[in-house]
C-alpha positions as a Markdown table, in Angstrom:
| # | Residue | x | y | z |
|---|---|---|---|---|
| 1 | Met | 14.4 | -34.0 | 160.5 |
| 2 | Phe | 17.6 | -33.8 | 158.4 |
| 3 | Pro | 19.8 | -35.7 | 160.9 |
| 4 | Tyr | 17.1 | -38.4 | 161.3 |
| 5 | Tyr | 16.8 | -38.7 | 157.5 |
| 6 | Cys | 20.5 | -39.0 | 157.1 |
| 7 | Arg | 20.7 | -41.6 | 159.9 |
| 8 | Gln | 17.9 | -43.7 | 158.4 |
| 9 | Ile | 19.8 | -43.9 | 155.1 |
| 10 | Lys | 23.0 | -45.0 | 156.9 |
| 11 | Val | 21.3 | -47.6 | 159.0 |
| 12 | Lys | 19.1 | -49.1 | 156.3 |
| 13 | Gly | 21.8 | -48.8 | 153.7 |
| 14 | Asn | 24.5 | -50.5 | 155.9 |
| 15 | His | 22.0 | -53.3 | 156.8 |
| 16 | Leu | 21.4 | -53.9 | 153.1 |
| 17 | Tyr | 25.1 | -53.9 | 152.3 |
| 18 | Glu | 25.8 | -56.4 | 155.1 |
| 19 | Ala | 23.0 | -58.6 | 153.8 |
| 20 | Leu | 24.6 | -58.5 | 150.3 |
| 21 | Thr | 27.9 | -59.4 | 151.7 |
| 22 | Ile | 26.5 | -62.3 | 153.7 |
| 23 | Tyr | 24.6 | -63.5 | 150.6 |
| 24 | Val | 27.8 | -63.6 | 148.5 |
| 25 | Tyr | 29.6 | -65.4 | 151.4 |
| 26 | Leu | 26.8 | -68.1 | 151.7 |
| 27 | Met | 26.9 | -68.7 | 147.9 |
| 28 | Tyr | 30.6 | -69.2 | 148.0 |
| 29 | Thr | 30.3 | -71.5 | 151.1 |
| 30 | Tyr | 27.3 | -73.5 | 150.0 |
| 31 | Gly | 27.2 | -73.2 | 146.2 |
| 32 | Glu | 29.5 | -76.1 | 145.4 |
| 33 | Thr | 27.8 | -78.4 | 147.9 |
| 34 | Leu | 24.3 | -77.6 | 146.5 |
| 35 | Lys | 25.6 | -78.4 | 143.0 |
| 36 | Gln | 27.0 | -81.7 | 144.3 |
| 37 | His | 23.6 | -82.5 | 145.8 |
| 38 | Thr | 21.8 | -82.0 | 142.5 |
| 39 | Gly | 24.5 | -84.2 | 140.9 |
| 40 | Glu | 23.8 | -86.9 | 143.5 |
| 41 | Leu | 20.1 | -86.8 | 142.6 |
| 42 | Tyr | 21.0 | -87.4 | 138.9 |
| 43 | Cys | 23.2 | -90.3 | 140.0 |
| 44 | Ile | 20.4 | -91.8 | 142.1 |
| 45 | Ala | 18.1 | -91.6 | 139.1 |
| 46 | Asp | 20.6 | -93.2 | 136.9 |
| 47 | Asn | 21.2 | -95.9 | 139.5 |
| 48 | Leu | 17.5 | -96.7 | 139.7 |
| 49 | Asp | 17.3 | -97.1 | 135.9 |
| 50 | Lys | 20.3 | -99.4 | 136.0 |
| 51 | Ile | 18.9 | -101.5 | 138.9 |
| 52 | Ser | 15.6 | -101.8 | 137.0 |
| 53 | Lys | 17.3 | -102.9 | 133.8 |
| 54 | Arg | 19.8 | -105.2 | 135.6 |
| 55 | Thr | 17.2 | -106.9 | 137.7 |
| 56 | Lys | 15.0 | -107.6 | 134.6 |
| 57 | Ile | 18.0 | -109.1 | 132.7 |
| 58 | Ala | 19.1 | -111.2 | 135.7 |
| 59 | Gly | 15.5 | -112.4 | 136.2 |
| 60 | Ile | 15.3 | -113.5 | 132.6 |
| 61 | Thr | 18.7 | -115.1 | 132.7 |
| 62 | Gly | 18.1 | -116.9 | 136.0 |
| 63 | Gly | 14.7 | -118.1 | 134.9 |
| 64 | Ala | 16.0 | -119.5 | 131.6 |
| 65 | Thr | 18.9 | -121.2 | 133.4 |
| 66 | Thr | 16.5 | -122.8 | 135.9 |
| 67 | Val | 14.3 | -124.1 | 133.1 |
| 68 | Ala | 17.3 | -125.5 | 131.2 |
| 69 | Gly | 18.6 | -127.2 | 134.4 |
| 70 | Gly | 15.2 | -128.6 | 135.1 |
| 71 | Val | 15.0 | -130.1 | 131.6 |
| 72 | Ala | 18.4 | -131.6 | 131.9 |
| 73 | Ala | 17.7 | -133.2 | 135.3 |
| 74 | Ala | 14.4 | -134.6 | 134.1 |
| 75 | Ala | 16.1 | -136.1 | 131.1 |
| 76 | Gly | 18.7 | -137.7 | 133.2 |
| 77 | Val | 16.2 | -139.4 | 135.4 |
| 78 | Ile | 14.1 | -140.7 | 132.5 |
| 79 | Leu | 17.2 | -142.0 | 130.6 |
| 80 | Ser | 18.8 | -143.7 | 133.6 |
| 81 | Pro | 17.2 | -147.1 | 133.2 |
| 82 | Phe | 18.5 | -147.3 | 129.6 |
| 83 | Thr | 22.0 | -145.9 | 130.2 |
| 84 | Phe | 22.8 | -147.8 | 133.4 |
| 85 | Gly | 23.3 | -144.7 | 135.5 |
| 86 | Ala | 25.5 | -142.8 | 133.0 |
| 87 | Ser | 22.6 | -140.3 | 132.7 |
| 88 | Leu | 22.7 | -139.6 | 136.4 |
| 89 | Ala | 25.6 | -137.3 | 135.6 |
| 90 | Leu | 23.3 | -135.4 | 133.4 |
| 91 | Thr | 20.9 | -135.2 | 136.4 |
| 92 | Ala | 23.6 | -133.8 | 138.6 |
| 93 | Val | 24.6 | -131.3 | 136.0 |
| 94 | Gly | 20.9 | -130.3 | 135.6 |
| 95 | Val | 20.4 | -129.8 | 139.3 |
| 96 | Gly | 23.6 | -127.7 | 139.4 |
| 97 | Val | 22.5 | -125.5 | 136.5 |
| 98 | Ala | 19.0 | -125.1 | 138.1 |
| 99 | Thr | 20.6 | -124.1 | 141.4 |
| 100 | Ala | 22.9 | -121.6 | 139.7 |
| 101 | Gly | 19.9 | -120.1 | 138.0 |
| 102 | Gly | 18.1 | -119.7 | 141.3 |
| 103 | Val | 21.2 | -118.1 | 142.8 |
| 104 | Thr | 21.4 | -115.6 | 139.9 |
| 105 | Gly | 17.9 | -114.5 | 140.5 |
| 106 | Ala | 18.3 | -114.4 | 144.2 |
| 107 | Ser | 21.5 | -112.4 | 144.0 |
| 108 | Ala | 19.9 | -109.9 | 141.7 |
| 109 | Ala | 17.0 | -109.6 | 144.2 |
| 110 | Ile | 19.3 | -109.0 | 147.1 |
| 111 | Ala | 21.4 | -106.5 | 145.2 |
| 112 | His | 18.2 | -104.8 | 144.1 |
| 113 | Lys | 16.9 | -104.5 | 147.7 |
| 114 | Ala | 20.2 | -103.2 | 149.1 |
| 115 | Asn | 20.6 | -100.6 | 146.4 |
| 116 | Leu | 17.1 | -99.3 | 146.7 |
| 117 | Glu | 17.2 | -99.0 | 150.5 |
| 118 | Ser | 20.6 | -97.2 | 150.2 |
| 119 | Asp | 19.1 | -94.8 | 147.6 |
| 120 | Lys | 16.1 | -94.0 | 149.8 |
| 121 | Lys | 18.3 | -93.0 | 152.6 |
| 122 | Lys | 20.5 | -91.0 | 150.2 |
| 123 | Ile | 17.5 | -89.2 | 148.8 |
| 124 | Asp | 16.3 | -88.2 | 152.2 |
| 125 | Gln | 19.8 | -87.0 | 153.4 |
| 126 | Thr | 20.5 | -85.2 | 150.1 |
| 127 | Leu | 17.1 | -83.3 | 150.0 |
| 128 | Asn | 17.3 | -82.4 | 153.7 |
| 129 | Asp | 20.8 | -80.9 | 153.5 |
| 130 | Phe | 20.0 | -79.2 | 150.2 |
| 131 | Asn | 16.8 | -77.6 | 151.7 |
| 132 | Val | 18.5 | -76.4 | 154.8 |
| 133 | Lys | 21.4 | -74.7 | 153.0 |
| 134 | Tyr | 19.2 | -73.4 | 150.1 |
| 135 | Glu | 16.6 | -71.9 | 152.4 |
| 136 | Glu | 19.3 | -70.1 | 154.4 |
| 137 | Ile | 20.4 | -68.4 | 151.3 |
| 138 | Leu | 16.8 | -67.5 | 150.4 |
| 139 | Ala | 16.2 | -66.1 | 153.9 |
| 140 | Cys | 19.2 | -63.7 | 153.2 |
| 141 | Leu | 17.8 | -62.9 | 149.8 |
| 142 | Arg | 14.4 | -62.1 | 151.3 |
| 143 | Phe | 16.1 | -59.6 | 153.7 |
| 144 | Ile | 17.8 | -58.0 | 150.7 |
| 145 | Asn | 14.6 | -57.6 | 148.9 |
| 146 | Glu | 12.9 | -56.0 | 151.9 |
| 147 | Gly | 15.9 | -53.7 | 152.3 |
| 148 | Ile | 15.7 | -52.6 | 148.7 |
| 149 | Glu | 12.0 | -51.8 | 149.0 |
| 150 | Gln | 12.7 | -49.6 | 152.1 |
| 151 | Leu | 15.5 | -47.7 | 150.3 |
| 152 | Lys | 13.5 | -47.1 | 147.2 |
| 153 | Gln | 11.8 | -44.2 | 149.0 |
| 154 | Tyr | 15.1 | -42.3 | 149.1 |
| 155 | His | 16.9 | -40.5 | 146.2 |
| 156 | Leu | 19.9 | -42.3 | 144.8 |
| 157 | Glu | 21.8 | -39.0 | 145.2 |
| 158 | Asp | 21.2 | -39.1 | 148.9 |
| 159 | Leu | 22.3 | -42.7 | 149.2 |
| 160 | Gln | 25.6 | -41.8 | 147.4 |
| 161 | Thr | 26.0 | -38.8 | 149.7 |
| 162 | Tyr | 25.2 | -40.2 | 153.1 |
| 163 | Leu | 26.0 | -43.8 | 152.9 |
| 164 | Thr | 29.6 | -44.9 | 153.7 |
| 165 | Pro | 31.9 | -46.5 | 152.9 |
| 166 | Arg | 31.8 | -45.8 | 149.2 |
| 167 | Lys | 31.7 | -49.5 | 148.2 |
| 168 | Ala | 28.6 | -49.9 | 150.4 |
| 169 | Ala | 26.9 | -47.0 | 148.5 |
| 170 | Lys | 27.8 | -48.6 | 145.2 |
| 171 | Ala | 26.5 | -52.0 | 146.2 |
| 172 | Val | 23.2 | -50.6 | 147.5 |
| 173 | Glu | 22.8 | -48.5 | 144.3 |
| 174 | Met | 23.4 | -51.6 | 142.2 |
| 175 | Ala | 20.9 | -53.7 | 144.3 |
| 176 | Ile | 18.2 | -51.1 | 143.8 |
| 177 | Lys | 18.8 | -50.8 | 140.0 |
| 178 | Lys | 18.7 | -54.7 | 139.7 |
| 179 | Ala | 15.8 | -55.1 | 142.1 |
| 180 | Ser | 13.6 | -56.9 | 139.5 |
| 181 | Ser | 16.3 | -59.5 | 138.9 |
| 182 | Ile | 17.0 | -60.1 | 142.6 |
| 183 | Ala | 13.2 | -60.4 | 143.4 |
| 184 | Ala | 13.3 | -63.8 | 141.5 |
| 185 | Glu | 13.7 | -65.5 | 145.0 |
| 186 | Thr | 9.9 | -65.7 | 145.2 |
| 187 | Ser | 9.8 | -68.2 | 142.3 |
| 188 | Ile | 12.8 | -70.4 | 143.2 |
| 189 | Lys | 11.9 | -71.8 | 146.6 |
| 190 | Ala | 13.4 | -75.2 | 147.1 |
| 191 | Ser | 11.0 | -76.1 | 149.9 |
| 192 | Gly | 8.1 | -75.9 | 147.5 |
| 193 | Met | 9.8 | -78.1 | 144.9 |
| 194 | Ile | 10.9 | -80.7 | 147.5 |
| 195 | Glu | 7.4 | -80.7 | 149.2 |
| 196 | Gly | 5.8 | -81.3 | 145.9 |
| 197 | Phe | 8.2 | -84.1 | 145.2 |
| 198 | Ala | 7.6 | -85.7 | 148.7 |
| 199 | Leu | 3.8 | -85.6 | 148.3 |
| 200 | Gly | 3.8 | -88.2 | 145.6 |
| 201 | Met | 6.5 | -90.4 | 147.1 |
| 202 | Asp | 4.2 | -92.8 | 149.0 |
| 203 | Met | 3.0 | -94.4 | 145.8 |
| 204 | Tyr | 6.6 | -95.5 | 144.9 |
| 205 | Phe | 7.6 | -97.0 | 148.3 |
| 206 | Ile | 6.4 | -99.8 | 150.5 |
| 207 | Gln | 7.5 | -100.5 | 154.1 |
| 208 | Gly | 10.2 | -103.2 | 154.4 |
| 209 | Lys | 11.9 | -104.8 | 157.4 |
| 210 | Asn | 14.7 | -102.2 | 157.4 |
| 211 | Gly | 12.7 | -99.2 | 156.2 |
| 212 | Lys | 10.9 | -98.1 | 153.1 |
| 213 | Lys | 11.9 | -99.5 | 149.7 |
| 214 | Val | 10.9 | -98.8 | 146.1 |
| 215 | Lys | 8.1 | -100.9 | 144.9 |
| 216 | Lys | 9.2 | -103.5 | 142.3 |
| 217 | Gly | 8.7 | -102.3 | 138.8 |
| 218 | Leu | 8.5 | -98.6 | 139.7 |
| 219 | Glu | 12.2 | -97.9 | 139.7 |
| 220 | Ser | 12.3 | -96.2 | 136.3 |
| 221 | Ala | 9.2 | -94.1 | 137.1 |
| 222 | Leu | 10.8 | -92.9 | 140.3 |
| 223 | Ala | 14.0 | -92.1 | 138.4 |
| 224 | Val | 12.0 | -89.8 | 136.0 |
| 225 | Lys | 10.5 | -87.9 | 139.0 |
| 226 | Ile | 13.9 | -87.5 | 140.8 |
| 227 | Arg | 15.6 | -86.4 | 137.6 |
| 228 | Lys | 12.9 | -83.7 | 137.1 |
| 229 | Leu | 13.3 | -82.5 | 140.7 |
| 230 | Ala | 17.1 | -82.3 | 140.1 |
| 231 | Glu | 16.5 | -80.2 | 137.0 |
| 232 | Asp | 14.2 | -77.8 | 138.8 |
| 233 | Leu | 16.6 | -77.4 | 141.8 |
| 234 | Asp | 19.5 | -76.8 | 139.3 |
| 235 | Lys | 17.5 | -74.0 | 137.6 |
| 236 | Gly | 16.8 | -72.4 | 141.0 |
| 237 | Leu | 20.5 | -72.7 | 142.0 |
| 238 | Ser | 21.6 | -71.1 | 138.7 |
| 239 | Arg | 19.4 | -68.1 | 139.4 |
| 240 | Leu | 21.0 | -67.7 | 142.8 |
| 241 | Val | 24.4 | -67.8 | 141.2 |
| 242 | Glu | 23.3 | -65.1 | 138.7 |
| 243 | Ile | 22.2 | -62.9 | 141.5 |
| 244 | Lys | 25.5 | -63.4 | 143.3 |
| 245 | Asp | 27.4 | -62.5 | 140.2 |
| 246 | Leu | 25.7 | -59.1 | 140.2 |
| 247 | Phe | 27.7 | -58.2 | 143.2 |
| 248 | Thr | 31.1 | -59.9 | 142.6 |
């Protein structure tokens, strides 16, 4: 019984130590990338707000210019019999101004579409990569929590006696003492946050020729939703960093 007891401590303890080592490695490997991804989401949200504001301003400017050009052109035609054609210049200017106004509005619309289609692809890519890396870290953390639960049945003195090397024994002992903090993984699942975000996405997008695009007028509302997701993912990532810091 005694050799079996000793072997169980060694096997389970070393498995837990290896998992702790892998967790720290994954956090160092993926941590900065995950932080960049949340930063990208904030940038996308800011971009949506800018697009919405810029498009509204361009629409107003372009519309006003078109109206002004139309008035000038009409005035030139009306006055031409009395000015012997001099007012035709006014007509030409008016047509040019109206055309410029139309171009302003059209350019804004094209830029608006290009930016939104780019943002949709960026959102998908960012969330997919974030979720893959984040869930890999959580899988390791779940293994750590299971290992801690299994080792709780043993006395700490026995862990210190039979578990080698010494640094493994110290790491396992620390993990058991900090079990309540490490168990936070159950409340910081990125997949749940991202799935919740995705469920409400259909109302913001319509199908375009080159893929889905944001419905006109909903850019700012979508920006709020993306920014909230970025904040939630940031909080979860901060908790993972805190757990890593327990063992470094």
